[in-house]
N, CA, C and O of each residue as an XYZ file, in Angstrom:
264
protein
N     -24.124    -22.203    120.213
C     -24.186    -23.345    118.949
C     -24.488    -22.200    117.835
O     -23.583    -21.897    117.058
N     -25.736    -21.572    117.755
C     -26.308    -20.940    116.549
C     -25.251    -19.905    115.890
O     -25.212    -19.787    114.665
N     -24.345    -19.114    116.784
C     -23.334    -18.321    116.182
C     -22.379    -19.580    115.180
O     -22.370    -19.546    113.949
N     -21.825    -20.354    115.786
C     -21.111    -21.421    114.824
C     -21.429    -21.638    113.446
O     -20.880    -21.382    112.374
N     -22.806    -22.357    113.924
C     -23.626    -22.562    112.565
C     -23.788    -21.244    111.375
O     -23.686    -21.313    110.151
N     -24.034    -20.227    112.125
C     -23.958    -19.059    111.070
C     -22.268    -18.626    110.438
O     -21.897    -18.173    109.355
N     -21.744    -18.903    111.331
C     -20.690    -18.509    110.719
C     -19.866    -19.667    109.852
O     -18.973    -19.326    109.076
N     -20.191    -20.900    110.021
C     -20.173    -21.966    108.869
C     -20.606    -21.527    107.903
O     -19.861    -21.362    106.937
N     -22.020    -21.176    107.841
C     -22.902    -20.854    106.380
C     -22.079    -19.409    105.925
O     -22.175    -19.149    104.725
N     -21.628    -18.864    106.396
C     -21.324    -17.683    105.854
C     -20.035    -17.851    105.549
O     -19.731    -16.999    104.714
N     -19.187    -18.495    105.804
C     -17.497    -19.003    105.050
C     -17.763    -19.983    104.019
O     -17.068    -19.919    103.005
N     -18.652    -20.877    104.105
C     -19.018    -21.524    103.179
C     -20.112    -21.423    102.142
O     -20.013    -22.029    101.076
N     -21.064    -20.732    102.411
C     -22.090    -20.356    101.614
C     -21.771    -20.095    100.033
O     -22.268    -20.785     99.144
N     -20.838    -18.960     99.792
C     -20.069    -18.365     98.724
C     -19.794    -19.630     97.579
O     -20.300    -19.813     96.472
N     -18.670    -20.488     98.417
C     -18.064    -21.543     97.584
C     -19.079    -22.543     97.278
O     -18.931    -23.270     96.296
N     -20.491    -22.680     98.331
C     -21.519    -23.710     97.949
C     -22.234    -22.801     96.690
O     -22.484    -23.398     95.643
N     -22.487    -21.671     96.781
C     -23.279    -21.199     95.790
C     -22.166    -20.903     94.469
O     -22.807    -20.806     93.422
N     -21.233    -20.800     94.338
C     -20.137    -21.037     93.072
C     -20.151    -22.287     92.441
O     -19.978    -22.447     91.233
N     -20.434    -23.498     93.560
C     -20.455    -24.813     92.845
C     -21.405    -24.958     92.151
O     -21.361    -25.384     90.997
N     -22.548    -24.575     92.846
C     -23.717    -24.956     92.202
C     -23.881    -24.250     90.837
O     -24.067    -24.801     89.753
N     -23.789    -23.084     91.063
C     -23.346    -22.091     89.779
C     -22.539    -22.973     88.661
O     -23.136    -23.229     87.616
N     -21.400    -23.375     88.819
C     -20.546    -23.902     88.249
C     -20.940    -25.420     87.507
O     -20.607    -25.782     86.379
N     -21.608    -26.040     88.334
C     -22.356    -27.035     87.964
C     -23.183    -26.914     86.900
O     -22.881    -27.388     85.805
N     -24.444    -26.189     87.149
C     -25.180    -25.818     86.182
C     -24.372    -25.629     85.035
O     -24.383    -26.412     84.086
N     -23.636    -24.557     85.099
C     -23.205    -24.321     83.409
C     -22.417    -25.162     83.128
O     -22.137    -25.046     81.935
N     -21.781    -26.139     83.687
C     -21.173    -27.126     83.065
C     -22.168    -27.979     81.989
O     -22.069    -28.239     80.789
N     -23.292    -28.316     83.145
C     -24.264    -29.320     82.629
C     -24.777    -28.808     81.277
O     -24.787    -29.505     80.262
N     -25.215    -27.506     81.340
C     -25.749    -26.674     80.119
C     -24.841    -26.811     78.729
O     -25.324    -27.066     77.626
N     -23.410    -26.589     79.006
C     -22.752    -26.386     78.155
C     -22.285    -27.842     77.610
O     -22.021    -27.999     76.418
N     -22.195    -28.954     78.607
C     -22.262    -30.427     77.803
C     -23.362    -31.009     77.053
O     -23.198    -31.827     76.148
N     -24.904    -30.408     77.594
C     -25.829    -30.662     76.725
C     -25.590    -30.164     75.579
O     -25.494    -30.921     74.613
N     -25.429    -28.658     75.422
C     -25.514    -28.294     74.079
C     -23.940    -28.892     73.194
O     -23.977    -29.070     71.977
N     -23.036    -29.070     73.759
C     -22.267    -29.977     72.852
C     -22.355    -31.322     72.356
O     -21.755    -31.888     71.443
N     -23.301    -31.736     73.221
C     -23.658    -33.219     72.690
C     -24.791    -33.075     72.086
O     -25.037    -34.124     71.491
N     -25.846    -32.079     71.892
C     -26.658    -31.948     70.748
C     -25.768    -31.554     69.256
O     -26.075    -32.066     68.179
N     -24.841    -30.746     69.386
C     -24.305    -30.275     68.353
C     -23.404    -31.878     67.854
O     -23.321    -32.228     66.677
N     -22.927    -32.512     68.789
C     -22.193    -33.787     68.080
C     -23.373    -34.633     67.657
O     -23.121    -35.477     66.797
N     -24.452    -34.572     68.044
C     -25.203    -35.471     67.885
C     -25.837    -35.345     66.381
O     -26.301    -36.203     65.630
N     -25.662    -33.870     66.235
C     -26.364    -33.625     64.846
C     -25.335    -33.738     63.711
O     -25.597    -33.826     62.511
N     -24.009    -33.719     64.337
C     -23.006    -34.187     63.342
C     -22.985    -35.606     62.987
O     -22.820    -36.119     61.880
N     -23.116    -35.964     63.741
C     -23.176    -37.794     63.956
C     -24.080    -37.986     63.303
O     -23.917    -39.115     62.839
N     -25.413    -37.384     62.783
C     -26.648    -37.756     61.787
C     -26.219    -37.509     60.498
O     -26.431    -38.319     59.595
N     -25.568    -36.346     60.308
C     -24.971    -36.040     59.477
C     -23.997    -37.280     58.419
O     -23.884    -37.663     57.255
N     -23.597    -37.455     59.454
C     -22.067    -38.337     58.864
C     -23.031    -39.644     58.555
O     -22.664    -40.309     57.587
N     -24.000    -40.018     59.123
C     -24.850    -41.515     59.123
C     -25.467    -41.239     57.682
O     -25.101    -42.016     56.799
N     -26.073    -40.551     57.445
C     -26.781    -39.983     56.445
C     -25.530    -40.104     55.207
O     -25.854    -40.828     54.265
N     -24.395    -39.585     55.136
C     -23.505    -39.491     54.244
C     -22.901    -41.060     54.096
O     -22.678    -41.570     52.997
N     -22.732    -41.565     55.051
C     -22.442    -43.264     55.507
C     -23.264    -43.931     54.573
O     -22.793    -44.809     53.850
N     -24.516    -43.576     54.518
C     -25.290    -44.638     53.624
C     -25.223    -44.614     52.268
O     -25.193    -45.598     51.529
N     -25.191    -42.923     51.809
C     -24.838    -42.826     50.271
C     -23.524    -43.486     49.977
O     -23.447    -44.174     48.959
N     -22.563    -43.361     50.701
C     -21.339    -44.039     50.342
C     -21.417    -45.459     50.169
O     -20.815    -46.055     49.276
N     -22.062    -45.934     50.911
C     -22.352    -47.575     50.782
C     -23.280    -48.016     49.860
O     -23.210    -49.174     49.448
N     -24.278    -47.137     49.415
C     -24.987    -47.176     48.109
C     -24.129    -47.090     46.813
O     -24.387    -47.745     45.803
N     -23.244    -46.355     46.913
C     -22.486    -45.967     45.481
C     -21.338    -47.116     45.566
O     -21.004    -47.785     44.588
N     -20.805    -47.250     46.801
C     -19.829    -48.642     46.854
C     -20.346    -49.701     45.805
O     -20.003    -49.961     44.652
N     -21.347    -50.230     46.693
C     -22.318    -51.315     46.095
C     -22.856    -51.499     44.398
O     -22.946    -52.487     43.670
N     -23.096    -50.300     44.232
C     -23.282    -49.993     42.752
C     -22.205    -50.273     41.919
O     -22.386    -50.936     40.897
N     -20.720    -49.703     42.335
C     -19.367    -49.848     41.663
C     -19.012    -51.391     41.660
O     -18.556    -51.936     40.655
N     -19.272    -52.123     42.963
C     -18.996    -53.441     42.927
C     -20.070    -54.070     41.459
O     -19.590    -54.502     40.411
N     -21.282    -53.981     41.709
C     -22.007    -54.337     40.877
C     -21.533    -54.235     38.923
O     -21.695    -55.034     38.000
N     -21.028    -53.094     38.988
C     -20.466    -52.877     37.816
C     -19.227    -53.657     37.335
O     -18.916    -54.049     36.210
N     -18.644    -53.757     38.474
C     -17.202    -54.622     38.176
C     -17.787    -56.127     37.882
O     -17.626    -56.936     36.968
N     -18.382    -56.114     38.837
C     -18.860    -57.820     38.725
C     -19.461    -58.007     37.290
O     -18.712    -58.668     36.571
N     -20.352    -57.690     36.827
C     -20.973    -57.646     35.463
C     -19.920    -57.633     34.016
O     -19.983    -58.250     32.953
N     -19.066    -56.736     34.499
C     -17.801    -56.780     33.275
C     -17.016    -58.118     33.465
O     -16.406    -58.497     32.466
N     -16.940    -58.811     34.466
C     -15.869    -60.014     34.680
C     -16.786    -61.050     33.995
O     -16.420    -62.220     33.883
């Protein structure tokens, strides 16, 4: 029985190690990508507030002229 178990782990061990390494690698790269995406969205939201303020100012100017 022991040789069968040992044989199983010897044949499946490299694939299991590769799977775990790949899983960790993908998780780290996803975390980095999500961090960069969140930073980009934060910058866009800051610019969005500025644009909305400018549009409201323009609307007020047009409303006063009429």
